[in-house]
C-alpha positions in Angstrom: 66.0 119.5 58.2 65.5 121.8 55.2 65.7 124.3 57.3 68.5 123.7 59.1 70.5 123.3 56.0 69.2 126.3 54.5 70.3 128.7 56.9 73.6 126.8 57.4 73.9 127.3 53.4 72.9 130.9 54.0 75.2 131.9 56.8 78.5 129.7 55.1 77.9 132.2 51.7 77.5 135.2 53.4 80.6 134.7 55.5 82.0 134.2 51.9 80.5 137.3 50.8 81.9 139.5 53.8 85.7 137.6 53.9 85.8 138.8 50.3 84.0 142.1 50.4 87.0 143.7 49.2 88.1 142.0 46.3 83.8 141.7 45.2 83.8 145.9 45.5 87.2 146.2 43.0 85.8 144.0 40.5 82.2 145.3 40.4 84.0 149.2 40.5 86.1 148.1 37.6 83.4 148.7 35.1 83.1 152.2 34.8 78.9 151.7 33.7 78.5 149.8 37.2 80.7 152.9 39.0 79.1 155.7 37.3 75.7 153.7 38.5 76.7 153.5 41.9 77.5 157.2 42.0 74.5 158.2 40.6 72.7 156.5 43.1 74.3 157.4 46.1 74.4 161.2 45.3 70.8 160.4 45.6 70.7 160.1 49.0 70.4 163.3 50.9 72.3 162.4 54.0 75.3 160.7 52.0 75.3 163.6 49.2 75.5 166.5 51.9 78.3 164.7 53.4 80.2 164.5 50.2 79.5 167.6 49.7 80.7 169.2 52.4 83.6 167.3 52.5 84.5 168.2 49.1 84.1 171.4 49.6 85.9 172.1 52.7 
């Protein structure tokens, strides 16, 4: 019974997060230091970095 309640709670919270993903993203990226940190972390991934630089220099 406990597992079922946990699973139901997990599904409800994930669906709520998915429904409000853009609001949460805007709140997250409105802070300058969080925006800098996220860009720095993304630029460490080689495939994403190459794709972004290719689009910027095109």
